[in-house]
C-alpha positions in Angstrom: 81.6 76.0 104.7 82.9 76.7 101.2 83.2 80.4 101.9 85.1 79.7 105.1 87.5 77.3 103.4 88.1 79.8 100.6 88.7 82.7 102.9 91.1 80.8 105.1 92.9 79.3 102.1 93.3 82.7 100.4 94.4 84.3 103.7 97.2 81.9 104.4 98.3 81.2 100.8 98.6 85.0 100.1 100.4 85.5 103.4 102.7 82.6 102.8 104.0 83.9 99.4 104.3 87.3 101.0 106.5 86.1 103.9 108.3 83.4 101.9 109.0 85.0 98.5 108.6 88.8 99.0 110.0 89.1 102.5 112.4 86.4 103.3 113.7 85.8 99.7 113.3 89.1 97.7 114.0 91.4 100.6 116.5 89.5 102.8 117.9 86.7 100.7 117.8 84.3 103.7 117.9 81.4 101.2 118.8 80.9 97.5 117.1 78.9 94.8 117.6 78.2 91.1 115.9 80.1 88.3 113.2 77.4 87.9 112.0 77.6 91.5 112.3 81.4 91.5 110.0 81.6 88.5 107.7 79.0 90.1 107.3 81.0 93.3 107.1 84.2 91.4 104.1 82.9 89.5 102.5 81.5 92.7 102.9 84.9 94.3 100.9 86.4 91.5 98.2 83.7 91.6 97.8 83.6 95.4 97.9 87.4 95.9 95.7 87.9 92.9 94.0 91.3 92.8 96.5 92.6 95.4 99.7 91.4 93.7 102.7 93.3 95.0 105.6 93.7 92.7 108.6 91.9 94.3 111.2 94.6 93.4 109.1 97.4 94.9 108.3 95.3 98.0 112.0 94.5 98.5 113.4 98.0 98.1 110.7 99.6 100.2 111.2 96.9 102.9 115.0 97.5 103.0 114.3 101.2 103.5 112.1 100.2 106.4 115.0 98.3 108.1 117.5 101.0 107.3 115.3 103.8 108.8 113.1 101.8 111.3 110.7 104.1 113.2 112.3 107.3 112.0 110.8 109.9 109.7 112.4 108.2 106.8 110.7 104.9 107.6 108.1 104.3 104.8 105.5 102.9 107.3 106.2 103.5 110.9 102.9 103.7 112.9 104.4 106.4 115.2 104.1 109.1 112.6 100.4 108.6 111.7 97.1 109.1 113.5 95.8 105.7 112.5 96.4 102.7 110.4 94.5 104.1 107.5 96.8 107.1 107.2 99.8 104.9 107.5 98.5 102.6 104.8 97.8 105.5 102.4 101.3 106.7 102.9 102.7 103.2 102.3 100.7 102.9 99.0 102.2 106.2 97.8 105.7 105.1 98.7 105.2 101.8 97.1 104.3 103.5 93.8 107.6 105.4 94.0 109.4 102.2 94.4 107.5 100.8 91.4 109.0 103.7 89.4 112.5 102.9 90.7 112.3 99.5 89.2 112.8 101.1 85.8 116.3 102.2 86.8 118.9 99.7 85.5 121.5 100.7 88.0 119.2 99.8 90.9 118.3 96.5 89.4 121.9 95.4 89.1 122.9 96.7 92.5 120.2 95.0 94.6 120.0 91.6 92.9 116.2 91.6 93.1 114.0 88.9 91.5 112.2 90.4 88.5 109.9 88.9 85.9 108.8 91.7 83.7 105.9 89.9 82.1 104.3 88.8 85.4 105.0 92.3 86.9 103.3 94.0 84.0 100.3 91.6 84.1 100.0 91.4 87.9 100.1 95.2 88.4 97.6 95.9 85.6 94.1 97.0 86.3 92.5 94.3 84.1 94.3 91.6 86.0 93.1 93.0 89.4 89.5 93.3 88.0 89.5 89.7 86.7 90.6 88.4 90.1 88.1 90.5 91.9 85.4 89.3 89.6 86.4 85.7 90.2 86.2 86.2 94.0 82.8 87.8 93.7 81.5 85.0 91.4 82.6 82.4 94.0 80.7 84.2 96.7 77.6 84.5 94.6 77.7 80.8 94.0 78.4 79.6 97.6 77.6 82.4 100.1 74.6 81.3 102.1 74.2 84.6 104.0 74.4 88.3 103.0 77.0 89.1 105.7 79.5 86.8 104.0 79.9 89.4 101.2 81.5 91.7 103.8 84.6 89.5 103.5 85.1 90.4 99.8 87.0 93.6 100.4 89.6 91.6 102.4 90.1 89.3 99.4 90.5 92.4 97.1 93.2 94.0 99.3 94.8 90.9 100.9 98.4 91.8 100.3 98.3 95.4 101.6 96.1 94.3 104.5 98.7 91.8 105.7 101.3 94.5 105.4 99.2 97.0 107.4 98.6 94.5 110.2 102.3 93.7 110.5 103.6 97.3 110.2 101.1 98.7 112.7 100.8 95.9 115.3 104.5 94.9 115.0 105.7 98.3 116.0 103.1 99.2 118.6 101.9 96.2 120.6 103.7 93.4 122.4 107.0 92.7 124.1 110.7 93.1 123.2 113.5 90.6 123.4 116.1 93.1 122.2 116.8 96.8 122.3 116.9 97.7 118.6 116.7 101.4 119.0 113.3 101.4 117.4 109.7 100.4 118.5 109.6 96.9 117.0 107.6 94.4 119.1 106.8 90.7 119.2 103.0 90.6 119.0 101.5 87.4 120.4 99.4 85.3 120.1 98.6 86.9 116.7 102.1 85.8 115.5 100.8 82.4 114.4 97.9 83.9 112.4 100.5 86.0 110.5 102.9 83.1 109.9 105.6 84.5 112.1 105.6 88.0 110.6 104.7 89.6 113.9 108.0 88.7 115.6 109.1 92.1 114.4 111.5 92.7 117.4 113.3 89.4 116.7 113.4 90.1 113.0 114.8 93.6 113.3 117.6 92.2 115.6 118.4 89.4 113.1 117.0 90.5 109.7 118.9 87.8 107.8 117.7 84.9 110.0 115.3 82.4 108.4 113.7 81.8 111.8 111.8 84.8 113.1 111.2 83.1 116.5 113.9 83.3 119.2 112.7 82.3 122.7 111.5 78.8 123.6 107.8 79.7 123.6 107.9 81.5 120.2 107.1 79.6 117.1 107.6 80.7 113.5 105.4 78.3 111.4 107.2 79.1 108.2 110.6 78.1 109.4 109.9 74.3 109.4 108.6 74.7 105.8 111.9 76.4 104.9 113.8 73.5 106.5 111.8 71.0 104.5 112.4 72.8 101.3 116.1 73.0 102.1 116.2 69.3 102.7 114.5 68.5 99.4 116.8 70.8 97.5 114.2 73.4 96.5 116.0 76.2 98.4 119.4 76.5 100.1 119.2 78.2 103.5 122.1 80.6 104.3 123.7 81.1 107.6 122.5 84.3 109.3 
């Protein structure tokens, strides 16, 4: 039971900061927040992603390229140019490293208005930090895993952030239905959309990239949108009009 709770908790907490902070805030600026809350969610992104921490600047710049060149040869992770999801993920990792290097360019920093916290970026992207988080996950499993097969879940913890990205990039551009003709292969993948906190409404999102709500039709539900509305009402964030 403890292992199941830990796994589900890590899955959704890591996914939440990815869609809330890295995607909707850093990449698309669908809402604004003050410096205090930005730093708070920046730190939570590091803690919840742990060993698979993704630097917000690199995530945002790479994701903007994905929208600009969706499903073309310049798309950093279109599934239509790779044999399988593993080849696509490998190419994405290499591209992500390039964007990590771009973060050192002052001109790019100023032009994009990307959230940056050099201390957390340096710590979170370091090998010692990733090893410490990985060791913590392993110790938890040693203490509470009742069966050997539970340890097979550990690699998912280690690679949680990139795994979420691979699922969205592969499934969201190959499987499902389309509400709009976006001149790409973006799809709405259901019913997995709920398990990915709305991230698999890719067709809707590519049509309205600056909308806080990834759902569009009456039967679609983006579970993060009500959270954004609540945070907006409490003054933590300020939603912008799409």
